[in-house]
Every structure is written in C-alpha cells, then in structure tokens.
C-alpha positions as CSV (number, residue, x, y, z in Angstrom):
1,M,-16.9,1.7,21.6
2,A,-18.7,-1.5,20.4
3,N,-20.8,0.2,17.7
4,R,-18.3,2.7,16.5
5,V,-16.0,2.3,13.5
6,S,-13.1,4.7,13.1
7,V,-11.2,5.8,10.0
8,V,-7.6,7.0,10.4
9,I,-6.0,9.2,7.7
10,P,-2.5,10.6,7.8
11,T,-2.3,13.8,5.9
12,F,0.2,16.4,4.6
13,N,-1.0,19.1,2.2
14,A,-3.7,16.7,1.0
15,G,-4.9,18.8,-2.0
16,P,-8.3,18.8,-3.7
17,D,-8.9,15.1,-3.6
18,F,-9.1,15.2,0.2
19,E,-12.5,16.9,0.2
20,E,-13.8,14.2,-2.1
21,L,-12.6,11.6,0.3
22,L,-14.3,13.3,3.3
23,L,-17.5,13.7,1.4
24,Q,-17.5,10.0,0.6
25,L,-16.8,9.2,4.2
26,D,-19.8,11.3,5.2
27,A,-21.9,9.2,2.8
28,Q,-20.9,5.8,4.1
29,S,-23.8,3.6,5.1
30,G,-23.8,1.0,7.9
31,D,-25.2,0.1,11.3
32,F,-22.3,1.9,13.1
33,E,-21.3,5.3,14.3
34,L,-18.5,6.7,12.1
35,E,-15.5,8.5,13.6
36,V,-12.8,10.1,11.5
37,V,-9.3,10.8,12.9
38,V,-6.8,12.9,10.9
39,V,-3.1,12.9,11.9
40,D,-1.5,15.8,10.1
41,S,2.2,16.5,9.5
42,G,2.2,20.2,9.2
43,S,-0.1,21.0,6.3
44,T,-0.3,24.6,5.1
45,D,-2.9,24.3,2.4
46,G,-6.1,24.2,4.5
47,T,-6.1,20.4,5.0
48,T,-6.7,20.6,8.7
49,E,-9.4,23.3,8.4
50,L,-11.2,21.1,5.8
51,A,-11.0,18.1,8.1
52,A,-12.4,20.1,11.0
53,R,-15.3,21.3,9.0
54,H,-16.2,17.6,8.4
55,G,-16.1,16.9,12.1
56,A,-12.8,14.9,12.1
57,V,-10.7,14.4,15.3
58,L,-7.5,16.3,14.6
59,H,-4.0,15.7,15.8
60,S,-0.8,17.3,14.6
61,V,2.7,15.9,14.5
62,S,5.9,17.5,13.0
63,K,6.8,16.5,9.5
64,A,10.2,15.3,10.7
65,S,8.5,12.9,13.1
66,F,6.2,11.3,10.6
67,D,6.6,7.5,10.3
68,H,4.4,5.2,8.3
69,G,4.0,2.8,11.1
70,A,4.2,4.9,14.2
71,T,2.0,7.7,12.9
72,R,-0.8,5.2,12.1
73,D,-0.4,3.7,15.5
74,L,-0.8,7.2,17.0
75,G,-4.0,7.7,14.9
76,I,-5.5,4.4,16.0
77,S,-4.6,5.1,19.7
78,L,-6.6,8.4,19.3
79,S,-9.6,6.6,17.9
80,S,-12.3,4.6,19.8
81,G,-13.8,2.2,17.3
82,E,-13.8,-1.6,17.7
83,Y,-12.8,-1.6,14.1
84,V,-10.4,0.9,12.6
85,A,-10.1,1.6,8.9
86,L,-6.9,3.0,7.4
87,T,-6.7,4.9,4.2
88,V,-4.6,7.7,2.6
89,Q,-5.5,11.3,1.8
90,D,-5.9,10.7,-2.0
91,A,-7.8,7.4,-2.0
92,V,-11.6,7.9,-2.5
93,P,-14.2,5.2,-1.7
94,L,-16.0,4.2,-4.9
95,D,-19.4,3.9,-3.1
96,E,-21.2,4.1,0.2
97,R,-20.5,0.5,1.1
98,W,-16.7,0.7,1.1
99,L,-16.4,0.6,4.9
100,A,-19.4,-1.6,5.8
101,T,-18.2,-4.3,3.5
102,M,-14.9,-4.6,5.3
103,V,-16.6,-4.4,8.7
104,E,-18.9,-7.3,7.8
105,N,-15.9,-9.5,7.2
106,L,-14.6,-8.7,10.7
107,R,-17.9,-9.2,12.4
108,E,-18.6,-12.5,10.8
109,D,-15.4,-14.3,11.8
110,M,-13.3,-13.6,14.9
111,R,-10.3,-15.2,13.2
112,V,-10.1,-12.3,10.8
113,A,-7.6,-9.7,12.0
114,A,-8.0,-7.3,9.1
115,V,-9.5,-6.8,5.7
116,Y,-8.1,-4.9,2.8
117,G,-9.8,-3.8,-0.4
118,R,-9.6,-3.4,-4.1
119,H,-7.9,-0.4,-6.0
120,V,-9.1,1.0,-9.3
121,P,-7.3,3.7,-11.2
122,R,-8.6,7.2,-11.7
123,S,-10.7,7.8,-14.8
124,E,-8.1,10.2,-16.1
125,A,-5.1,7.9,-15.4
126,A,-2.6,7.4,-18.2
127,P,-2.6,4.0,-20.0
128,L,0.6,2.9,-18.2
129,T,-0.9,3.8,-14.8
130,R,-4.1,1.9,-15.6
131,A,-2.1,-1.1,-16.8
132,L,0.1,-1.2,-13.7
133,V,-2.7,-0.7,-11.2
134,G,-4.8,-3.3,-13.0
135,N,-2.0,-5.8,-12.6
136,L,-1.7,-5.4,-8.9
137,A,-2.8,-8.0,-6.4
138,V,-5.2,-5.4,-5.0
139,A,-7.0,-5.2,-8.4
140,G,-8.3,-8.8,-8.3
141,S,-12.0,-9.6,-8.5
142,E,-11.9,-12.7,-6.3
143,R,-12.2,-12.6,-2.5
144,R,-9.2,-14.2,-0.7
145,E,-8.7,-15.5,2.8
146,Q,-5.0,-15.5,3.7
147,E,-4.0,-17.8,6.5
148,I,-1.3,-20.3,7.5
149,Q,-2.8,-23.7,7.9
150,D,0.5,-25.6,8.3
151,P,3.5,-23.5,9.6
152,D,6.0,-26.2,8.2
153,I,4.5,-26.0,4.7
154,Y,4.4,-22.1,4.9
155,S,8.1,-21.9,5.9
156,G,9.0,-24.1,3.0
157,L,7.2,-22.0,0.4
158,P,9.1,-19.8,-2.1
159,P,9.4,-16.2,-1.0
160,A,6.8,-15.0,-3.5
161,Q,4.2,-17.4,-2.2
162,R,4.9,-16.4,1.5
163,R,4.5,-12.8,0.4
164,R,1.1,-13.5,-1.0
165,V,0.0,-15.1,2.2
166,A,1.1,-12.0,4.2
167,A,-0.2,-9.4,1.7
168,F,-1.9,-6.4,3.2
169,D,-2.4,-2.8,2.0
170,N,-3.2,0.3,4.1
171,V,-4.3,2.4,1.2
172,S,-7.7,0.8,2.0
173,S,-7.9,-1.5,5.0
174,C,-9.7,-2.2,8.3
175,V,-8.2,-3.8,11.4
176,R,-9.6,-5.3,14.5
177,R,-8.6,-3.1,17.4
178,S,-7.9,-6.1,19.7
179,V,-5.4,-7.5,17.2
180,W,-3.8,-4.1,16.7
181,E,-3.4,-3.9,20.5
182,E,-1.5,-7.2,20.4
183,F,0.4,-6.3,17.3
184,P,0.8,-2.5,16.7
185,F,2.4,-1.4,13.4
186,G,5.5,-0.2,15.2
187,V,8.2,2.1,13.7
188,A,8.4,1.5,10.0
189,D,9.5,4.0,7.4
190,F,8.1,1.8,4.6
191,A,5.9,-1.2,4.1
192,E,4.3,-1.0,7.5
193,D,1.3,-2.9,6.1
194,L,3.2,-5.8,4.7
195,R,5.3,-6.1,7.9
196,W,2.1,-6.2,9.9
197,G,0.4,-8.7,7.6
198,K,3.3,-11.1,8.0
199,K,3.2,-10.8,11.8
200,V,-0.5,-11.4,12.2
201,V,-0.7,-14.4,9.8
202,E,2.3,-16.0,11.4
203,A,0.5,-15.5,14.8
204,G,-2.4,-17.6,13.4
205,Y,-4.8,-14.9,12.3
206,T,-6.6,-14.6,8.9
207,I,-6.4,-11.6,6.6
208,V,-9.1,-11.1,4.0
209,Y,-8.9,-9.4,0.6
210,E,-12.4,-8.1,-0.1
211,P,-12.8,-6.9,-3.7
212,R,-16.3,-5.5,-3.1
213,S,-14.7,-2.7,-1.0
214,V,-13.2,-0.4,-3.6
215,V,-11.2,2.8,-3.6
216,V,-10.2,4.9,-6.5
217,H,-6.5,5.5,-6.2
218,S,-3.6,5.9,-8.6
219,H,-0.6,8.2,-9.2
220,E,1.2,9.4,-12.3
221,R,4.8,8.4,-11.6
222,G,8.0,8.9,-13.6
223,A,10.9,6.6,-14.2
224,L,12.9,7.9,-11.3
225,Y,10.2,7.2,-8.8
226,D,9.7,3.7,-10.3
227,L,13.5,3.0,-9.8
228,R,13.4,4.2,-6.2
229,R,10.2,2.3,-5.4
230,H,11.6,-1.0,-6.7
231,Y,14.9,-0.4,-4.8
232,V,13.0,0.0,-1.5
233,D,10.6,-2.8,-2.4
234,Q,13.6,-5.1,-2.9
235,L,15.1,-4.1,0.5
236,V,11.8,-5.0,2.3
237,L,11.2,-8.3,0.4
238,D,14.7,-9.4,1.2
239,E,14.3,-8.5,4.9
240,L,10.9,-10.1,5.3
241,F,11.0,-13.1,3.0
242,G,14.6,-13.5,1.7
243,A,13.5,-12.6,-1.8
244,R,16.1,-11.3,-4.2
245,M,14.3,-10.3,-7.4
246,V,17.2,-9.3,-9.6
247,P,20.3,-10.6,-7.8
248,S,22.8,-10.6,-10.7
249,L,23.8,-8.7,-13.8
250,P,22.6,-11.6,-16.1
251,R,19.2,-11.5,-14.4
252,L,19.0,-7.7,-15.0
253,I,19.9,-8.1,-18.6
254,F,17.3,-10.9,-19.0
255,G,14.7,-9.2,-16.9
256,I,14.5,-5.8,-18.7
257,P,13.2,-7.2,-22.0
258,Y,11.0,-9.8,-20.2
259,S,9.4,-7.1,-18.1
260,A,9.1,-4.8,-21.1
261,R,7.2,-7.4,-23.1
262,H,4.9,-8.0,-20.2
263,V,4.1,-4.3,-19.7
264,Y,3.7,-3.8,-23.4
265,R,1.0,-6.5,-23.6
266,L,-0.8,-4.9,-20.7
267,L,-0.7,-1.5,-22.5
268,R,-2.0,-3.1,-25.7
269,R,-4.9,-4.4,-23.7
270,E,-5.6,-0.9,-22.4
271,E,-5.2,0.8,-25.8
272,P,-5.2,-1.6,-28.8
273,A,-5.1,1.1,-31.5
274,P,-2.1,0.5,-33.8
275,E,-1.0,4.2,-33.7
276,K,-0.4,3.9,-29.9
277,R,2.2,1.1,-30.3
278,P,5.3,3.3,-30.5
279,K,4.3,5.2,-27.3
280,H,3.4,1.8,-25.6
281,L,6.8,0.4,-26.6
282,L,8.6,3.5,-25.1
283,D,6.6,3.4,-21.9
284,A,7.1,-0.3,-21.4
285,A,10.8,-0.1,-22.0
286,T,11.3,2.9,-19.7
287,Y,9.3,1.2,-16.9
288,A,11.1,-2.1,-17.3
289,L,14.5,-0.5,-17.2
290,A,13.7,1.6,-14.1
291,S,11.9,-1.2,-12.2
292,Q,14.5,-3.9,-12.9
293,L,17.5,-1.6,-12.3
294,G,15.9,-0.5,-9.0
295,A,15.5,-4.1,-7.8
296,Y,19.0,-4.9,-8.9
297,L,20.4,-2.0,-6.9
298,G,18.3,-3.1,-4.0
299,C,20.1,-6.5,-4.1
300,K,23.6,-5.0,-4.6
301,I,23.8,-1.8,-2.5
302,P,23.3,-3.4,1.0
303,S,26.6,-5.3,0.4
304,L,28.4,-2.0,0.6
305,S,27.3,-1.4,4.2
306,R,30.4,-3.0,5.8
307,P,33.3,-2.2,3.4
308,S,32.0,1.3,2.5
309,P,29.4,2.5,5.1
310,K,29.5,6.1,4.0
311,L,29.0,5.3,0.4
312,H,26.2,2.9,1.3
313,A,24.5,5.5,3.4
314,K,24.7,8.1,0.7
315,L,23.4,5.8,-2.0
316,H,20.6,4.6,0.2
317,R,19.6,8.2,1.0
318,I,19.5,9.1,-2.7
319,L,17.6,6.0,-3.8
320,G,15.2,5.9,-0.9
321,K,14.2,9.6,-1.2
322,G,10.6,10.4,-1.9
323,V,9.2,6.8,-1.7
C-alpha cells in the first residue's frame, strides 16, 4: 500500500519495555498509515496479548525455528507497507518523529535502499554501557550516505573501510520494500543486517545513516557475553570482509592493554570523579580481556574444523551461545 508504513518486531518474552515501545509507535507522527507486525517465538509473559491490545498483526513461530534473517523476512512478507521499519522489542523511539525521519530519506531519493538510525543508552545505564554505546558507529551525530562510487576502489579498501560502507543495523532501520523483494535477508543466525547492507551497496544502492531518528537501546552485559559477542563478530567479519582483528598471540598481548586504555579514557569522560578511577580501571581491563580474547578465538577456532571437527563444533556451540 503506497501510503502505509509497516513496523516489524520479532519478540520473545519482551518484558516491560515492550509496552513503552508500543506506546511510542502509537504516538508516531507522519503522513502515512502505520501498521505494526509482531512475529513472536513462543512468549509466555503476555507479550502477544499486549501487542494485540495495541492493534498489531500477530504471527507466531516456534522458538526453535527463529532465525534473525528468515524471521524478519517472514514479518516483512506479512506486512503491506511500501516502507518497512525494523526494530527490536526493547528499543524505544526517542520521539514521535523516529519513523517519519527515516521514511523521508527513502521518499526523497530512489537510490536509497534503507535507512538506519542513532542509538542512545538508557538513562539508568552503567558507565561502561554508556561509554561503549557512545563509541558505536550508530551513536554518531552526522548523517552519512553509504554507497560504492567505484567498485575497483571499493574492492581495494581495507576490510574496516569496506565494513563502514556496508554498515546497517536492524535495531532501528527502515527498508524499501522493492529492494527487500530483490534482496531478502535470507537465513542468517547472526548479523543479518550487515550481510544485507553489503549485498545492497554492492548492487549499487545507497544506505543512509540518519542520526535524527533515535532509539533508546542498551543492555547491561557481562564479560562472558562480551567474549562470545566478539567471537561471533570476528567470524562474520572474516566471512564478509576478510578481516582478522586479533590473528595472533602477539596481537592479543598487545591488544588487551591498548583496548583497556581506550575504554578507560571513555569511562573517565563519562565519570571524571577521581574516586571512580579504580572501578573504571577494573571495568576497562575486564572488557578489554573479554573482547580481545573473543576476537582471538574467532580467528583461531575455525582452523580446527578440518583436523578436529567435533572439537570445533563443541567450542563453536559454547562460544556462540546466547549471542
């Protein structure tokens, strides 16, 4: 439908933040009809009943069949908007212009395949969480147009620069349906958004980062999660861009103190009080150890797949759990 914009949300036991998200969706302003599609994976906490009270289109899948790419494809296929926003159950739009701001970018330029927005941490977030979210690419204040102007130049760029060109984030995004029909997300158990971003920019489309479209979204994670997340991140970055972030033991030994110093500076910026320094040092060191070790394992463990397939599968199952 030409004047309809859809929002697709995968859910599983969404918790108290979900109603805040739905209320903010109800409050969105714009010259379009809003449709909300919820694809639930077996919630037992009242998530689906809450979505129904807010008029959402509901569809259920089994928890075992959930897939980050395929489940979003299903949700988009059940929607009818010309533009389809994607978000997650615990991301809350900051204001009533969250959606309209992304839609405007799509309407103004047919080359734009998708738009993604800015993240800000929750007001109650811990200093480490605030520091890490504030250092993300999705925390920047400047609008970016990501496109490949010369494929030969793009192919010769370092992996980190090619990743920046392909960056995309489904915590807060909006895609053009016609482009999604050409390039669905496909089956992807992790990083379906980055995989899709790479496909569409390499096909000649533009992706826009729009910092005026903002969601409040952050999590309090521990060191084990950080290790696992960086392990999986490394697998994806190697697959998509040939990037090996911590490929050797010397790089790991060098990278831990380097990362710790960087995170410590971010924490000092968040909380400059001298009495906070011991806690900041501990948090920075713990995060640096977990993140660098995770990336190192992501470089090393795939090499076990041929000589020791059972060991590789077991380690991958342990390290990839819960991400």
